[in-house]
N, C-alpha and C positions, 0 to 999 in steps of 0.2 A: 321269730327267727333271728338269730344273732347276726351281728354285722360280719363276722368271720365267715359264716355259712353263705351269706349273700355274696361276698367277694369270691368265694370258691365256685359258686354257681355261675356267676358272670364270667369268670375266667374260663370255666369249662365250656360255656356257650361260645365264647370267642375262639377258643382253640378248635372247637368242633367246626365252626364256620370256616376257619382257616384251612383245616385239613380237607373239608369238602371242596373248597375252592381249588386247592392244590391238586386233589384227585381229579377234579374236572379238567383242569388245565393240562395235567400230565396224562390224561386219558383214563384215569381210574374211575370216572363216572360213566353212567350209561350213555350220555350224549357225546362226550369227547370234545375236542377243540373244534370250533366251527371254522372251516376253511373254504376257500374257493378253489376250484380245480379247472384243469384244461387238459385236453387230450394231446398226446405227442403225435404230431402229423408232419407231413411233408409240405413245405412251402417254398416259395421263391424268396430268397434273402438277398438283400443289397446292402453291402457295407459302405458306409459314407463317412468321409472326413470333413468336418465343418471348420472353416477358418474365415476370418474377417480381414478386410483390407480396403483398398480404394481402386477406383476406376482410373486408368491412365491410358493415354494414346501410346501405341507401339513406337511411333516415331515422333519426336518433338525436338525443337531446338530452342535453347535459352540464349538470347542475344544480349551481350554486354558490350560496353564501349571499350575499344583498345586505346583511345585517347580521351583526354579530358577537354571539356568545352561546353558551351551553352548550346542548347538545341534551338536552331533557328527555323527548322522546317519539320513538321510532323505530318506525314502523309497517310497514316492509317488510324483506324479506330478499333477498339476491342470488339471481337466478333467478326471483323471483316475478313474476307477471303483474299489472299494475295498469291500471285504467281512468282515462280523463281525468277530473280533478277529485278523485281519491282523495287522502287525506292521506298524505304520505310521512313527514314528521317535523315536530316543533315545537321551536323555540328558546325558551329561558327568556324569557317576556314581561314579567317584573317591572318592569324599568327603563323599558320602552317603555309599559306601562300607566300608570306614574307620570307619564311625560312627557305622555301624553294628558290625564290629569286636571289636570295643571298648566296646560296650554294651554287646557283648557276653562274653568278659573277665570280665566285671563288674558283670554279672550274676554268673559266676563261683566263683568269689571272695565272693559274697554275700552268696552263698551256702556254701562255706568253713567256713565263719564266723558263719553261722547258725549251722554247725556241731560242731564247737568249742563251741558255746554257749550251745548246747545240752549236750556236755560232761561236761562242767562246771556245768550245772544244775544237772546232775546225781551225780557228786562228792559232791556238796553242799547238796543235799538231803540225800546222804549216811552219811555225817558228822553229819547231824542233827539227823538222826535215831540213830547212835552210841552214840551221846551225851545224848539222852533221855534214852537209855538202861543203860548207866553207872550211870546216876543219880538215876535210879530206883533200881539198885542192890547194890551198895556200897557207893553211894553218894560222889564219888571222884570228880565228875564234878559239878561245881556250877550252880545255876539257871541262872546266867548271861551268862555263856558259852553256855547253851542250847538256850537261847534267841538269842545270837549272831549267832549260827549255823542256827537257823530258819530264821533269817533275811538274811543271806547269801544265803539260798536256795530260798527265795522269790526274791532276787535281780537277781539271776541266771535265774529264771523263766521269769522275765520281759526282761532280756537281750536276751533270746531265742525268745521271742515274737517280740522284735525289729529286730532281725536278720531275722525272717520270713518276716516282712514288708519290710525290705531292699531287700530281694530276689524278692518279688512281684514288688517292684518299678523298680528294674533292669530288670525284665522280661518285664514290660510295656515299658520301654525305648527301649528295644531291639525290641519289636513288632513295635513301632513307627518308629524306624530307618529302619526296614525292609520294612515297608510300604512306607517310603520316597524313599528307593532304588527301590521299585517296580514301583513308579511313574516316574522313569527316562525313562521307556519304555511306550510309548503311543500307544494303540491299537485302532482299529476302534470299536466304540460302536454299530454300525449298518452297514448293507450293503447299499451301495449307491455310488454316484459319488462325487468326491472332486470338489466342485464348487468354492472354494476360498482357496488359499494357501498364507499365509502372512509371512512365515518363510523360511529362506534359511539355507543351511548347513553352520555351523560356527557362526551363530547369536546366541544371548543370549535370552532365553525365560524368561519372567518376570512374577512374580506372581501378580495377581490383588488384590486390596483391595476394601472396601466398596465404597470409593470415586473414585477409579481408577480401572476399570475392568481388567486392565492388557493387555497383548498382546494376541490378538486372533490369534492362530496359523493357523487353517484351519477350513473349514466348509464341512461337509458331508451331502448331501441331497438325498432324494428319489424322483427322477424326474418322477416317474410313476404316481403320483397323484399331480396335480398342482392346485393352487388356485389363484384367483384374489382378492386381498384385496383392496377394494375401500372405499372412504370416501363419505358418503351420508349426505346431508343436513338434519338438524333436522326436517324440514317441510315435508320431504319425507319419513322419517323413519316409522311413524305410518301406512303407506300404505303397507309396506313390510311384508311378511310372509315367514317362512321357506318353502323351496320347490318351490318358484317362479322361473320360467324359466328366463334365461338371455342369452344375446349374447355378447361375449367379442371380442373387436377389439383391436389388438396389433399393435402399431406403426411400429414395425419391420417387420410385415407381412401385408402390404397394400393389400386391396381387399379381405381379408379373415376374417371370423368371426367364433369364437369357441363357441359352445353352452355350457351351464352350468346351475347349479341350486344354489339358495341361501341356504347355509348350516349353517351360523351363523350370527346373528345380535347383534352388541355390546349393552350391557346393560348400559354402561356409555360412555360419550362423549370422544373423542380423546383429550388428554391434550395438551395445546399449548406448543411450544418449549420454552426453558429457555430464559428469557428476553423479550418474546412477551407479548403484552398487550391483555388481554382477552376481553376488551371492543371493540377492533378493529377487532377481529377475529370472524368469523362465527363458530357456533357450529356444528360439524360434528360427525358422528358415523361410526365406522368401520363395514363394511359388507363383509362377506367372501362368495365368489362364487366358488364352486368346478367345474372344467372343465370336461366335458365328453370326454374321449379318447383324451387327449392332444397329440399333435405331439411330436416326439422325439427331434426335433430341438428347442422346446420351452425352454427358459432359465430363471432363476430367475432374478428379478429386472427389467424386461422389462416393459415399460410404457404401460398401458392398459386403455381402456374406456369400461365401462359395460352399457348396456341397459337392465334394469330389467323390465320385463313385470309384472305389478301389478294387472291389470284388463283387461278383454276382454269382449266386449259386441257385440253379434251377432244380426244383424237386428235392430240396435238402431237408433231412430230418431235423426238426427243430423243437425247442422248448421255450416257453416264455422267459424273458430276462428276469422277471421277479421270482421265478421258480428256482433259479440257480443260487446256491449258497455254499458256504464253506464249513466243514465239520472235520472231526478226526475220522479215522478209518472205520470206526464203529457207528458213526453218525451222531456222535455226542458233541455238545458245545465245548469249546475251550474255556476253562475256568482258571482264575488266578488262585494262587495259594490261599489267599484270604477267603475267597469264596468257597474253597474246598477244604477249609481247616477241619471240619467235622467229618469229612469223608475219608475213606481208606486211602492209604498211600498210593495204591494202584490208580485211583480216580484222579489224584493230583498229577500223576505222571502223564496223563493224557494231554496236558498243556504243552508237553515237550514233543509230541508226536507231529508228524508231517501233516500240513493242511491239505485237505482233499476237497475238490469241487464236486458237487453232486446235486441231486434233486430228491425230493420225497415222493415216492410212488404210493398211491393209495391202494392197499390190498387188504381185504377183509376188515375194513374199518380202521386200519392202522397205517401209520406213516412209515413206509419202508425206505431206508436210506439206500440210494443207488449212486455210486460214483460215476461220473461221466467225463468224457473229454470233449471240449467244445472247439469249434472252428471260428468262423467269422461271426460278427455281430451285426444283425439287421436293426431295423428301427425298434421292434418289440420282441424279437426272438433271437436266440442263440442257435447256431448250427451245432448239432450233436454228431461228433465223429465216431464215438464208441460209447457203449454202456446201455443204450436203449435200442429197441427194435422198431418202435412205432406202435401206436394204439394204446400205450399205457396212459393212465390218468395220473397226472402229477399235481402236487399242491402248488398253486400259482398266486396265492395271496391269503390274507393281506401281507404287506411287507413286515409288519410287526409280528404276525403269526409265524411266518417262515423264519424270521430271525430267532424266535424262541423255540421253535419246534425241534424235537429230537427223535431219533429212531424209536419205533415201536409205540409212539404216542397214539392214543385213540383219537380219531378225527371223525368229523361228521360234515356232510355237505348239505346245506339248506336245499329243500326241494322247491324248485321254481314253480311246480304245479300248484303247490299249496298257496304260494304267494299270488299266483294268477287267479286261483279260485277265490281267495279273499278279496282280491281286487274286483272280480266279477260280481261277487255278492254286494260289495259296497256300491258298485255301479248300479246294480238292480234296485238297491234301496234308494239311491238318489233319483233314479227314474220314477220310482213309485211316489216319492215325495213330490216330484215335479208334477206327476199326474194328479 
């Protein structure tokens, strides 16, 4: 046999195998494409939005210093319970006490000057009245002397007014210095637990500014009401409403779930961190879930995952999620021009048609394309709003099979009975061997 004939024979065998495989995949063989199926039935579906975040107390107070100074007394420890009004810490009051005493002396000095100015005003007014009387009786006082006396009285009156302002200014300075002295003692603004303590005895407390928040001394939180603050994707936010039930899973408590309800939905998106690119980041909204009866061992800043129930459908007609796919109106796959270059022009035009969601129903050993309209999505099933009546057998797998399947393809479903029979025979053989 010549080499040319051998090549032709091998090529023919390869082509034959390829055609046979294609016929089998496309349903041209006797067996068809092996698929798994499931019946369209009514089920209870629960649509859930999953988001991650952290556990936070509903009410907490971050305490910072309003004045600078060294901490000379620290009366609390982290984890300690405090009541409203309890002394938390004291800052060295030496310089602030001196400022109060200095301003007290300044107030006394200003009041003395006010009294002096009042006496000078009384004398100037008396001199002015006498000068007027003398001029009217015997004209021994000139008009210039009378005018001079009146001017002196007016000057004394203004000096008294200035002295009064000086007293007010000194009193304001005294009030301010007393306020500064009072801020050296920091008391608890609320009852709660000290969840964070960032200062030690002897350290210096720093006052914050607009650009620098300063040193956070400690945090007091009410742990009786805890919240989960989670970040929800923008596509899921419209489906959320206040009062939606949720289940919170905390990484620190594996195997446990804490129930709660949505109590706040952010009206604006979470701003990206400084230096981040908004084009590369997804848009998320903060959603707050208040936990029902949180355990005492729950702590702030624990990582949490929330499953928020947005919709529940009882007795809803449903199909497996894997069964739903997208085709053209005829149930054919969308192909690119390159994939369809050897097909007629009408076949290429299918790529420009509208995408249709649907499932493949098994009828007489063939995959029949049925467009459907879906509703909510459960854990494993989609709600079917229209297109199916219930009881149909749909192709539910595998994923690769559903992705490649087209309308009118021959399909076959493996018989479980045969598999169970084989398993029983193997089991009998094993028993006989053991016997």
